FIKOLZA-1660 file (N, C-alpha, C; in steps of 0.1 Angstrom, whole numbers, plus 5000, padded with zeros to 4 digits):
% residues 232
   i   px   py   pz ch aa at
   1 3014 5206 1415  A  M  N
   1 3023 5213 1424  A  M CA
   1 3034 5205 1425  A  M  C
   2 3043 5215 1424  A  N  N
   2 3060 5208 1426  A  N CA
   2 3056 5204 1442  A  N  C
   3 3069 5195 1445  A  K  N
   3 3068 5183 1456  A  K CA
   3 3085 5185 1462  A  K  C
   4 3084 5186 1474  A  I  N
   4 3096 5193 1477  A  I CA
   4 3102 5182 1490  A  I  C
   5 3113 5175 1492  A  L  N
   5 3116 5167 1506  A  L CA
   5 3124 5176 1509  A  L  C
   6 3121 5180 1525  A  L  N
   6 3128 5183 1537  A  L CA
   6 3131 5173 1545  A  L  C
   7 3147 5176 1547  A  V  N
   7 3153 5168 1555  A  V CA
   7 3154 5177 1567  A  V  C
   8 3148 5175 1578  A  E  N
   8 3154 5186 1592  A  E CA
   8 3145 5182 1600  A  E  C
   9 3152 5182 1614  A  D  N
   9 3153 5176 1628  A  D CA
   9 3145 5185 1637  A  D  C
  10 3146 5199 1633  A  D  N
  10 3141 5208 1644  A  D CA
  10 3124 5211 1638  A  D  C
  11 3113 5204 1651  A  I  N
  11 3103 5202 1651  A  I CA
  11 3095 5221 1647  A  I  C
  12 3101 5230 1654  A  S  N
  12 3094 5242 1654  A  S CA
  12 3094 5246 1643  A  S  C
  13 3112 5243 1638  A  L  N
  13 3110 5246 1619  A  L CA
  13 3101 5244 1613  A  L  C
  14 3106 5227 1612  A  I  N
  14 3095 5222 1605  A  I CA
  14 3084 5223 1602  A  I  C
  15 3078 5228 1616  A  D  N
  15 3064 5232 1613  A  D CA
  15 3059 5247 1607  A  D  C
  16 3068 5253 1606  A  G  N
  16 3067 5269 1601  A  G CA
  16 3071 5266 1588  A  G  C
  17 3079 5256 1582  A  L  N
  17 3082 5258 1568  A  L CA
  17 3075 5250 1561  A  L  C
  18 3067 5237 1566  A  K  N
  18 3056 5231 1564  A  K CA
  18 3041 5241 1556  A  K  C
  19 3042 5251 1570  A  Y  N
  19 3029 5258 1567  A  Y CA
  19 3031 5266 1552  A  Y  C
  20 3043 5272 1557  A  S  N
  20 3050 5283 1546  A  S CA
  20 3051 5278 1532  A  S  C
  21 3055 5267 1533  A  L  N
  21 3058 5264 1518  A  L CA
  21 3045 5257 1509  A  L  C
  22 3033 5252 1520  A  R  N
  22 3021 5251 1515  A  R CA
  22 3016 5257 1513  A  R  C
  23 3014 5272 1519  A  K  N
  23 3010 5284 1514  A  K CA
  23 3012 5291 1500  A  K  C
  24 3028 5285 1497  A  Q  N
  24 3033 5292 1484  A  Q CA
  24 3028 5277 1473  A  Q  C
  25 3020 5271 1478  A  E  N
  25 3013 5256 1468  A  E CA
  25 3024 5250 1466  A  E  C
  26 3038 5242 1478  A  F  N
  26 3045 5236 1473  A  F CA
  26 3038 5223 1483  A  F  C
  27 3041 5207 1480  A  D  N
  27 3035 5198 1483  A  D CA
  27 3049 5195 1494  A  D  C
  28 3052 5190 1505  A  V  N
  28 3063 5189 1514  A  V CA
  28 3059 5179 1521  A  V  C
  29 3075 5170 1520  A  E  N
  29 3076 5156 1526  A  E CA
  29 3082 5160 1533  A  E  C
  30 3085 5155 1546  A  V  N
  30 3095 5154 1559  A  V CA
  30 3100 5146 1562  A  V  C
  31 3114 5147 1562  A  V  N
  31 3121 5135 1572  A  V CA
  31 3133 5139 1580  A  V  C
  32 3138 5135 1592  A  R  N
  32 3140 5139 1604  A  R CA
  32 3155 5130 1604  A  R  C
  33 3156 5122 1602  A  T  N
  33 3169 5117 1597  A  T CA
  33 3179 5111 1587  A  T  C
  34 3192 5111 1586  A  V  N
  34 3197 5105 1578  A  V CA
  34 3192 5093 1570  A  V  C
  35 3191 5084 1579  A  E  N
  35 3184 5066 1574  A  E CA
  35 3173 5068 1568  A  E  C
  36 3162 5079 1573  A  D  N
  36 3147 5078 1569  A  D CA
  36 3152 5087 1556  A  D  C
  37 3161 5094 1554  A  A  N
  37 3161 5101 1541  A  A CA
  37 3165 5094 1534  A  A  C
  38 3177 5081 1536  A  K  N
  38 3182 5075 1525  A  K CA
  38 3168 5064 1524  A  K  C
  39 3163 5061 1526  A  K  N
  39 3154 5055 1526  A  K CA
  39 3140 5061 1513  A  K  C
  40 3144 5074 1514  A  Q  N
  40 3134 5079 1500  A  Q CA
  40 3143 5080 1489  A  Q  C
  41 3157 5076 1488  A  L  N
  41 3167 5080 1478  A  L CA
  41 3157 5069 1465  A  L  C
  42 3152 5057 1467  A  I  N
  42 3145 5053 1452  A  I CA
  42 3130 5056 1447  A  I  C
  43 3127 5067 1458  A  Y  N
  43 3117 5079 1447  A  Y CA
  43 3120 5089 1443  A  Y  C
  44 3138 5094 1444  A  I  N
  44 3138 5105 1444  A  I CA
  44 3137 5117 1432  A  I  C
  45 3131 5105 1420  A  D  N
  45 3126 5111 1408  A  D CA
  45 3111 5120 1410  A  D  C
  46 3104 5114 1422  A  R  N
  46 3093 5121 1421  A  R CA
  46 3099 5136 1429  A  R  C
  47 3104 5141 1433  A  Y  N
  47 3107 5153 1441  A  Y CA
  47 3111 5163 1427  A  Y  C
  48 3109 5177 1430  A  D  N
  48 3111 5187 1419  A  D CA
  48 3125 5193 1427  A  D  C
  49 3130 5193 1441  A  L  N
  49 3136 5201 1452  A  L CA
  49 3141 5193 1461  A  L  C
  50 3152 5194 1467  A  I  N
  50 3153 5189 1483  A  I CA
  50 3160 5201 1487  A  I  C
  51 3154 5201 1503  A  I  N
  51 3162 5210 1511  A  I CA
  51 3164 5205 1525  A  I  C
  52 3181 5206 1525  A  L  N
  52 3184 5195 1538  A  L CA
  52 3194 5205 1543  A  L  C
  53 3190 5198 1557  A  D  N
  53 3194 5208 1569  A  D CA
  53 3210 5199 1570  A  D  C
  54 3222 5206 1576  A  V  N
  54 3236 5202 1577  A  V CA
  54 3236 5193 1588  A  V  C
  55 3231 5194 1600  A  T  N
  55 3231 5188 1607  A  T CA
  55 3222 5180 1612  A  T  C
  56 3223 5165 1618  A  L  N
  56 3211 5161 1618  A  L CA
  56 3216 5146 1628  A  L  C
  57 3204 5142 1633  A  P  N
  57 3204 5132 1643  A  P CA
  57 3217 5119 1647  A  P  C
  58 3216 5118 1634  A  D  N
  58 3225 5105 1631  A  D CA
  58 3234 5108 1622  A  D  C
  59 3238 5122 1615  A  G  N
  59 3247 5121 1603  A  G CA
  59 3250 5140 1597  A  G  C
  60 3250 5137 1588  A  T  N
  60 3252 5156 1577  A  T CA
  60 3243 5152 1565  A  T  C
  61 3241 5164 1563  A  G  N
  61 3231 5165 1552  A  G CA
  61 3241 5168 1540  A  G  C
  62 3257 5163 1538  A  F  N
  62 3262 5165 1527  A  F CA
  62 3263 5148 1526  A  F  C
  63 3260 5138 1535  A  D  N
  63 3262 5122 1531  A  D CA
  63 3247 5123 1524  A  D  C
  64 3240 5129 1524  A  I  N
  64 3229 5128 1516  A  I CA
  64 3231 5130 1502  A  I  C
  65 3231 5144 1505  A  C  N
  65 3238 5148 1492  A  C CA
  65 3244 5142 1481  A  C  C
  66 3259 5137 1486  A  E  N
  66 3265 5129 1478  A  E CA
  66 3254 5115 1475  A  E  C
  67 3247 5114 1483  A  R  N
  67 3235 5100 1474  A  R CA
  67 3228 5101 1467  A  R  C
  68 3226 5114 1468  A  V  N
  68 3215 5117 1458  A  V CA
  68 3221 5122 1448  A  V  C
  69 3229 5126 1445  A  R  N
  69 3239 5128 1432  A  R CA
  69 3242 5114 1422  A  R  C
  70 3243 5105 1430  A  K  N
  70 3248 5093 1426  A  K CA
  70 3235 5086 1417  A  K  C
  71 3224 5096 1423  A  R  N
  71 3212 5089 1415  A  R CA
  71 3203 5097 1407  A  R  C
  72 3207 5108 1410  A  N  N
  72 3203 5121 1403  A  N CA
  72 3208 5134 1402  A  N  C
  73 3214 5136 1391  A  K  N
  73 3224 5150 1388  A  K CA
  73 3215 5163 1392  A  K  C
  74 3206 5163 1384  A  Y  N
  74 3197 5174 1383  A  Y CA
  74 3190 5179 1396  A  Y  C
  75 3184 5173 1401  A  I  N
  75 3173 5179 1410  A  I CA
  75 3179 5188 1419  A  I  C
  76 3175 5198 1420  A  P  N
  76 3179 5213 1428  A  P CA
  76 3185 5211 1445  A  P  C
  77 3194 5210 1452  A  I  N
  77 3193 5209 1464  A  I CA
  77 3195 5224 1471  A  I  C
  78 3191 5228 1484  A  I  N
  78 3195 5233 1489  A  I CA
  78 3198 5233 1504  A  I  C
  79 3208 5239 1507  A  F  N
  79 3217 5235 1524  A  F CA
  79 3207 5244 1533  A  F  C
  80 3205 5237 1539  A  L  N
  80 3203 5254 1556  A  L CA
  80 3212 5245 1568  A  L  C
  81 3220 5259 1568  A  T  N
  81 3232 5255 1576  A  T CA
  81 3232 5266 1588  A  T  C
  82 3237 5260 1603  A  A  N
  82 3236 5276 1614  A  A CA
  82 3246 5278 1612  A  A  C
  83 3255 5279 1598  A  S  N
  83 3267 5284 1601  A  S CA
  83 3275 5287 1587  A  S  C
  84 3280 5301 1581  A  D  N
  84 3280 5304 1570  A  D CA
  84 3297 5302 1571  A  D  C
  85 3303 5299 1577  A  E  N
  85 3313 5293 1578  A  E CA
  85 3318 5288 1562  A  E  C
  86 3330 5292 1556  A  E  N
  86 3336 5291 1542  A  E CA
  86 3335 5274 1537  A  E  C
  87 3342 5268 1552  A  V  N
  87 3342 5257 1545  A  V CA
  87 3332 5246 1549  A  V  C
  88 3325 5250 1553  A  N  N
  88 3310 5244 1553  A  N CA
  88 3299 5245 1543  A  N  C
  89 3301 5259 1533  A  V  N
  89 3299 5264 1526  A  V CA
  89 3303 5257 1514  A  V  C
  90 3315 5254 1517  A  I  N
  90 3327 5252 1501  A  I CA
  90 3322 5234 1498  A  I  C
  91 3323 5224 1513  A  R  N
  91 3315 5210 1517  A  R CA
  91 3306 5208 1511  A  R  C
  92 3292 5220 1514  A  G  N
  92 3284 5214 1506  A  G CA
  92 3282 5222 1489  A  G  C
  93 3288 5227 1484  A  L  N
  93 3288 5231 1471  A  L CA
  93 3295 5222 1466  A  L  C
  94 3305 5214 1472  A  D  N
  94 3311 5200 1468  A  D CA
  94 3305 5195 1460  A  D  C
  95 3296 5185 1473  A  C  N
  95 3296 5177 1470  A  C CA
  95 3279 5173 1461  A  C  C
  96 3280 5184 1456  A  G  N
  96 3265 5188 1452  A  G CA
  96 3254 5197 1451  A  G  C
  97 3254 5202 1461  A  G  N
  97 3246 5211 1464  A  G CA
  97 3245 5227 1458  A  G  C
  98 3232 5228 1455  A  D  N
  98 3233 5239 1446  A  D CA
  98 3233 5256 1450  A  D  C
  99 3228 5254 1467  A  D  N
  99 3228 5268 1472  A  D CA
  99 3228 5265 1485  A  D  C
 100 3228 5272 1493  A  Y  N
 100 3228 5275 1506  A  Y CA
 100 3219 5286 1513  A  Y  C
 101 3214 5284 1528  A  V  N
 101 3207 5298 1537  A  V CA
 101 3215 5294 1546  A  V  C
 102 3218 5302 1553  A  T  N
 102 3221 5303 1566  A  T CA
 102 3208 5308 1580  A  T  C
 103 3207 5298 1586  A  K  N
 103 3198 5299 1597  A  K CA
 103 3207 5310 1610  A  K  C
 104 3194 5320 1614  A  P  N
 104 3180 5321 1610  A  P CA
 104 3178 5328 1593  A  P  C
 105 3169 5326 1592  A  F  N
 105 3170 5328 1574  A  F CA
 105 3153 5335 1573  A  F  C
 106 3150 5344 1565  A  K  N
 106 3139 5348 1563  A  K CA
 106 3131 5342 1552  A  K  C
 107 3118 5339 1553  A  L  N
 107 3113 5332 1541  A  L CA
 107 3112 5334 1527  A  L  C
 108 3108 5348 1529  A  G  N
 108 3115 5353 1516  A  G CA
 108 3123 5353 1506  A  G  C
 109 3138 5348 1514  A  E  N
 109 3148 5344 1509  A  E CA
 109 3150 5329 1504  A  E  C
 110 3145 5323 1515  A  L  N
 110 3142 5305 1508  A  L CA
 110 3133 5304 1496  A  L  C
 111 3120 5312 1499  A  F  N
 111 3111 5312 1485  A  F CA
 111 3121 5319 1472  A  F  C
 112 3130 5326 1474  A  S  N
 112 3134 5335 1461  A  S CA
 112 3143 5323 1456  A  S  C
 113 3155 5319 1468  A  R  N
 113 3165 5308 1462  A  R CA
 113 3155 5294 1452  A  R  C
 114 3143 5290 1461  A  I  N
 114 3136 5278 1455  A  I CA
 114 3132 5287 1440  A  I  C
 115 3125 5295 1440  A  R  N
 115 3121 5300 1429  A  R CA
 115 3129 5297 1415  A  R  C
 116 3143 5305 1420  A  A  N
 116 3153 5308 1411  A  A CA
 116 3159 5293 1406  A  A  C
 117 3162 5285 1418  A  L  N
 117 3167 5269 1413  A  L CA
 117 3157 5264 1404  A  L  C
 118 3143 5265 1405  A  Q  N
 118 3135 5259 1398  A  Q CA
 118 3135 5267 1385  A  Q  C
 119 3140 5283 1381  A  R  N
 119 3142 5288 1371  A  R CA
 119 3153 5275 1359  A  R  C
 120 3162 5275 1370  A  R  N
 120 3173 5271 1360  A  R CA
 120 3169 5256 1357  A  R  C
 121 3163 5248 1364  A  A  N
 121 3160 5236 1363  A  A CA
 121 3153 5236 1348  A  A  C
 122 3142 5247 1349  A  S  N
 122 3136 5245 1336  A  S CA
 122 3143 5248 1323  A  S  C
 123 3152 5261 1326  A  M  N
 123 3162 5264 1314  A  M CA
 123 3168 5255 1308  A  M  C
 124 3174 5245 1318  A  S  N
 124 3182 5237 1313  A  S CA
 124 3175 5229 1306  A  S  C
 125 3165 5222 1302  A  T  N
 125 3155 5208 1297  A  T CA
 125 3151 5220 1283  A  T  C
 126 3156 5233 1283  A  K  N
 126 3147 5240 1269  A  K CA
 126 3160 5240 1259  A  K  C
 127 3172 5237 1262  A  D  N
 127 3187 5239 1258  A  D CA
 127 3187 5230 1247  A  D  C
 128 3189 5235 1231  A  T  N
 128 3186 5226 1217  A  T CA
 128 3197 5224 1217  A  T  C
 129 3212 5229 1222  A  M  N
 129 3224 5224 1220  A  M CA
 129 3226 5213 1226  A  M  C
 130 3233 5202 1221  A  T  N
 130 3241 5188 1229  A  T CA
 130 3256 5191 1230  A  T  C
 131 3267 5199 1223  A  V  N
 131 3280 5198 1226  A  V CA
 131 3279 5218 1219  A  V  C
 132 3287 5219 1239  A  L  N
 132 3295 5232 1236  A  L CA
 132 3310 5230 1234  A  L  C
 133 3316 5235 1227  A  E  N
 133 3332 5234 1220  A  E CA
 133 3338 5245 1221  A  E  C
 134 3346 5249 1230  A  C  N
 134 3355 5265 1231  A  C CA
 134 3373 5260 1235  A  C  C
 135 3378 5262 1223  A  G  N
 135 3392 5258 1226  A  G CA
 135 3397 5244 1229  A  G  C
 136 3401 5241 1239  A  D  N
 136 3405 5230 1245  A  D CA
 136 3394 5224 1256  A  D  C
 137 3382 5230 1255  A  I  N
 137 3374 5227 1268  A  I CA
 137 3359 5222 1254  A  I  C
 138 3356 5214 1260  A  S  N
 138 3341 5207 1252  A  S CA
 138 3331 5200 1265  A  S  C
 139 3318 5209 1263  A  I  N
 139 3308 5206 1271  A  I CA
 139 3300 5195 1267  A  I  C
 140 3295 5185 1269  A  D  N
 140 3288 5180 1263  A  D CA
 140 3272 5176 1273  A  D  C
 141 3266 5186 1266  A  L  N
 141 3253 5191 1277  A  L CA
 141 3244 5185 1280  A  L  C
 142 3239 5170 1274  A  L  N
 142 3233 5165 1276  A  L CA
 142 3236 5156 1286  A  L  C
 143 3250 5151 1284  A  G  N
 143 3257 5143 1299  A  G CA
 143 3260 5153 1308  A  G  C
 144 3260 5165 1305  A  S  N
 144 3262 5172 1315  A  S CA
 144 3278 5168 1322  A  S  C
 145 3285 5166 1311  A  S  N
 145 3303 5160 1311  A  S CA
 145 3312 5175 1307  A  S  C
 146 3324 5178 1311  A  V  N
 146 3330 5183 1309  A  V CA
 146 3344 5181 1304  A  V  C
 147 3349 5180 1295  A  F  N
 147 3364 5178 1286  A  F CA
 147 3370 5189 1287  A  F  C
 148 3387 5184 1296  A  L  N
 148 3395 5198 1291  A  L CA
 148 3403 5189 1283  A  L  C
 149 3409 5192 1275  A  K  N
 149 3418 5187 1264  A  K CA
 149 3416 5174 1265  A  K  C
 150 3402 5168 1264  A  G  N
 150 3401 5155 1261  A  G CA
 150 3402 5146 1272  A  G  C
 151 3404 5151 1286  A  K  N
 151 3403 5147 1293  A  K CA
 151 3392 5150 1302  A  K  C
 152 3386 5144 1309  A  I  N
 152 3371 5143 1319  A  I CA
 152 3374 5150 1329  A  I  C
 153 3365 5167 1335  A  I  N
 153 3372 5170 1344  A  I CA
 153 3355 5169 1352  A  I  C
 154 3360 5165 1365  A  E  N
 154 3348 5166 1376  A  E CA
 154 3344 5178 1381  A  E  C
 155 3335 5181 1379  A  L  N
 155 3324 5193 1383  A  L CA
 155 3311 5191 1393  A  L  C
 156 3308 5204 1406  A  T  N
 156 3299 5197 1413  A  T CA
 156 3284 5202 1399  A  T  C
 157 3274 5206 1404  A  N  N
 157 3263 5214 1391  A  N CA
 157 3261 5225 1395  A  N  C
 158 3268 5231 1408  A  A  N
 158 3265 5247 1404  A  A CA
 158 3281 5250 1397  A  A  C
 159 3290 5244 1396  A  E  N
 159 3303 5247 1387  A  E CA
 159 3303 5244 1376  A  E  C
 160 3289 5233 1370  A  Y  N
 160 3289 5232 1358  A  Y CA
 160 3280 5241 1352  A  Y  C
 161 3272 5253 1359  A  R  N
 161 3265 5257 1352  A  R CA
 161 3270 5271 1352  A  R  C
 162 3280 5270 1362  A  L  N
 162 3290 5284 1365  A  L CA
 162 3296 5284 1350  A  L  C
 163 3302 5273 1344  A  L  N
 163 3313 5274 1334  A  L CA
 163 3301 5271 1317  A  L  C
 164 3292 5264 1322  A  C  N
 164 3287 5271 1308  A  C CA
 164 3284 5288 1306  A  C  C
 165 3277 5289 1316  A  L  N
 165 3274 5305 1315  A  L CA
 165 3286 5317 1311  A  L  C
 166 3296 5311 1312  A  L  N
 166 3307 5319 1308  A  L CA
 166 3314 5318 1296  A  L  C
 167 3312 5300 1296  A  V  N
 167 3315 5295 1280  A  V CA
 167 3307 5301 1270  A  V  C
 168 3294 5301 1271  A  K  N
 168 3285 5306 1261  A  K CA
 168 3285 5324 1258  A  K  C
 169 3297 5327 1268  A  N  N
 169 3300 5340 1266  A  N CA
 169 3312 5343 1264  A  N  C
 170 3321 5338 1256  A  V  N
 170 3335 5329 1258  A  V CA
 170 3339 5348 1251  A  V  C
 171 3350 5354 1257  A  N  N
 171 3358 5363 1255  A  N CA
 171 3350 5378 1255  A  N  C
 172 3337 5375 1264  A  R  N
 172 3334 5390 1268  A  R CA
 172 3329 5387 1285  A  R  C
 173 3331 5395 1287  A  V  N
 173 3334 5405 1304  A  V CA
 173 3315 5400 1305  A  V  C
 174 3320 5392 1317  A  V  N
 174 3302 5389 1325  A  V CA
 174 3305 5397 1336  A  V  C
 175 3296 5404 1339  A  S  N
 175 3297 5410 1353  A  S CA
 175 3291 5402 1365  A  S  C
 176 3298 5402 1377  A  R  N
 176 3289 5395 1388  A  R CA
 176 3274 5396 1388  A  R  C
 177 3271 5407 1387  A  E  N
 177 3256 5409 1390  A  E CA
 177 3247 5403 1378  A  E  C
 178 3257 5402 1367  A  Y  N
 178 3250 5394 1357  A  Y CA
 178 3247 5381 1362  A  Y  C
 179 3260 5374 1362  A  I  N
 179 3262 5360 1368  A  I CA
 179 3248 5352 1379  A  I  C
 180 3252 5363 1390  A  L  N
 180 3243 5365 1403  A  L CA
 180 3230 5362 1396  A  L  C
 181 3225 5371 1388  A  H  N
 181 3213 5371 1383  A  H CA
 181 3208 5358 1376  A  H  C
 182 3218 5353 1365  A  E  N
 182 3212 5341 1361  A  E CA
 182 3213 5329 1370  A  E  C
 183 3222 5333 1377  A  L  N
 183 3222 5316 1384  A  L CA
 183 3216 5317 1396  A  L  C
 184 3213 5328 1400  A  W  N
 184 3202 5329 1414  A  W CA
 184 3189 5333 1411  A  W  C
 185 3191 5347 1420  A  D  N
 185 3174 5353 1421  A  D CA
 185 3176 5360 1412  A  D  C
 186 3160 5366 1403  A  D  N
 186 3161 5376 1396  A  D CA
 186 3164 5391 1399  A  D  C
 187 3159 5392 1413  A  T  N
 187 3167 5410 1415  A  T CA
 187 3175 5407 1424  A  T  C
 188 3181 5395 1427  A  G  N
 188 3195 5396 1435  A  G CA
 188 3195 5402 1449  A  G  C
 189 3186 5405 1455  A  N  N
 189 3180 5408 1467  A  N CA
 189 3187 5395 1477  A  N  C
 190 3185 5385 1471  A  Y  N
 190 3189 5372 1486  A  Y CA
 190 3201 5364 1481  A  Y  C
 191 3209 5372 1475  A  V  N
 191 3223 5361 1473  A  V CA
 191 3235 5364 1482  A  V  C
 192 3240 5354 1486  A  D  N
 192 3253 5360 1492  A  D CA
 192 3263 5361 1482  A  D  C
 193 3273 5371 1483  A  D  N
 193 3282 5374 1470  A  D CA
 193 3296 5363 1471  A  D  C
 194 3296 5361 1486  A  N  N
 194 3306 5350 1486  A  N CA
 194 3305 5335 1477  A  N  C
 195 3294 5334 1479  A  T  N
 195 3292 5319 1476  A  T CA
 195 3294 5322 1457  A  T  C
 196 3294 5331 1450  A  L  N
 196 3300 5330 1436  A  L CA
 196 3315 5333 1437  A  L  C
 197 3320 5340 1447  A  S  N
 197 3335 5337 1450  A  S CA
 197 3344 5326 1445  A  S  C
 198 3332 5314 1458  A  V  N
 198 3337 5300 1461  A  V CA
 198 3339 5293 1451  A  V  C
 199 3325 5298 1442  A  Y  N
 199 3322 5290 1427  A  Y CA
 199 3335 5290 1421  A  Y  C
 200 3343 5301 1420  A  I  N
 200 3349 5311 1409  A  I CA
 200 3364 5302 1409  A  I  C
 201 3367 5302 1428  A  R  N
 201 3380 5297 1428  A  R CA
 201 3380 5282 1428  A  R  C
 202 3369 5274 1431  A  R  N
 202 3372 5262 1430  A  R CA
 202 3368 5260 1414  A  R  C
 203 3365 5266 1404  A  L  N
 203 3366 5259 1391  A  L CA
 203 3374 5264 1384  A  L  C
 204 3386 5275 1393  A  R  N
 204 3398 5275 1389  A  R CA
 204 3409 5267 1391  A  R  C
 205 3404 5257 1403  A  E  N
 205 3411 5247 1410  A  E CA
 205 3412 5234 1403  A  E  C
 206 3404 5234 1394  A  K  N
 206 3398 5222 1384  A  K CA
 206 3401 5225 1369  A  K  C
 207 3401 5231 1365  A  I  N
 207 3404 5234 1352  A  I CA
 207 3416 5247 1344  A  I  C
 208 3421 5248 1356  A  E  N
 208 3434 5259 1357  A  E CA
 208 3448 5250 1357  A  E  C
 209 3456 5249 1352  A  I  N
 209 3472 5244 1355  A  I CA
 209 3474 5252 1368  A  I  C
 210 3477 5265 1368  A  D  N
 210 3476 5273 1377  A  D CA
 210 3468 5283 1381  A  D  C
 211 3462 5280 1392  A  A  N
 211 3445 5286 1397  A  A CA
 211 3453 5303 1397  A  A  C
 212 3465 5303 1405  A  S  N
 212 3467 5316 1403  A  S CA
 212 3473 5327 1394  A  S  C
 213 3473 5318 1382  A  H  N
 213 3478 5330 1372  A  H CA
 213 3468 5320 1358  A  H  C
 214 3455 5324 1364  A  P  N
 214 3444 5312 1354  A  P CA
 214 3447 5319 1341  A  P  C
 215 3445 5310 1328  A  Q  N
 215 3445 5311 1313  A  Q CA
 215 3430 5313 1307  A  Q  C
 216 3422 5303 1314  A  H  N
 216 3413 5307 1310  A  H CA
 216 3398 5314 1315  A  H  C
 217 3397 5311 1327  A  L  N
 217 3390 5326 1337  A  L CA
 217 3394 5333 1341  A  L  C
 218 3393 5344 1335  A  I  N
 218 3400 5357 1339  A  I CA
 218 3392 5368 1346  A  I  C
 219 3399 5373 1359  A  T  N
 219 3390 5386 1365  A  T CA
 219 3391 5401 1358  A  T  C
 220 3384 5405 1358  A  V  N
 220 3382 5416 1348  A  V CA
 220 3380 5428 1361  A  V  C
 221 3391 5431 1365  A  R  N
 221 3389 5437 1381  A  R CA
 221 3378 5450 1382  A  R  C
 222 3367 5452 1390  A  G  N
 222 3357 5465 1386  A  G CA
 222 3346 5463 1380  A  G  C
 223 3346 5445 1369  A  F  N
 223 3340 5444 1363  A  F CA
 223 3332 5426 1365  A  F  C
 224 3338 5422 1365  A  G  N
 224 3333 5409 1366  A  G CA
 224 3340 5398 1361  A  G  C
 225 3342 5390 1348  A  Y  N
 225 3348 5379 1348  A  Y CA
 225 3350 5375 1331  A  Y  C
 226 3362 5369 1323  A  K  N
 226 3355 5366 1312  A  K CA
 226 3360 5354 1307  A  K  C
 227 3357 5343 1300  A  W  N
 227 3362 5333 1293  A  W CA
 227 3369 5333 1284  A  W  C
 228 3382 5330 1287  A  K  N
 228 3391 5334 1272  A  K CA
 228 3394 5322 1267  A  K  C
 229 3392 5319 1253  A  E  N
 229 3394 5306 1246  A  E CA
 229 3410 5305 1244  A  E  C
 230 3412 5293 1247  A  V  N
 230 3426 5287 1250  A  V CA
 230 3426 5273 1241  A  V  C
 231 3435 5276 1227  A  E  N
 231 3435 5269 1216  A  E CA
 231 3440 5258 1222  A  E  C
 232 3438 5243 1216  A  I  N
 232 3445 5235 1210  A  I CA
 232 3458 5233 1214  A  I  C
% end
């Protein structure tokens, strides 16, 4: 049984989520404050996924996420947010979140995203390559580190996975639909397309000399994106 840490302070939502998640055969542990969540960090490796509310009585889920990532780079994290404003989405992704769900949400949407994150986590453990090199980009798959012209680039988990997918398909057009299918839900029914746009923009800001005139991550209008190999 997969174990989920739920960090949420809304009692009515907690009761409904606990019941529904357990019906889906998840073992759920609940904490209601940032302080209590911090106490669980020493046990972080026993959880398979974390669901974080953004707004908590004594702080925010962003702070918890940042602390989690210092201890565990791989555990999937989903944010629950009452607002889908882009600033909150960006902050959640930048601090290490993998996905977000806007309240009120349908349980089917949440379950679909949980399953998608579980599949991705499972797939990452099966990758037999250790280093992925493409022109001036080098990716250490074991260490989850990215180097551009020999200098390390700090990426969030979501940006890292997107980069790996694009680089593995170097010089080929990858459709938005394919990216969403690979990185989120199998059917694409519950994916917010805006999230991908945020990932693309933030990734360009970190890897391109001029994000408005990209050399690596090229937009192919009407189709999707292409990773172009740039020689050293």
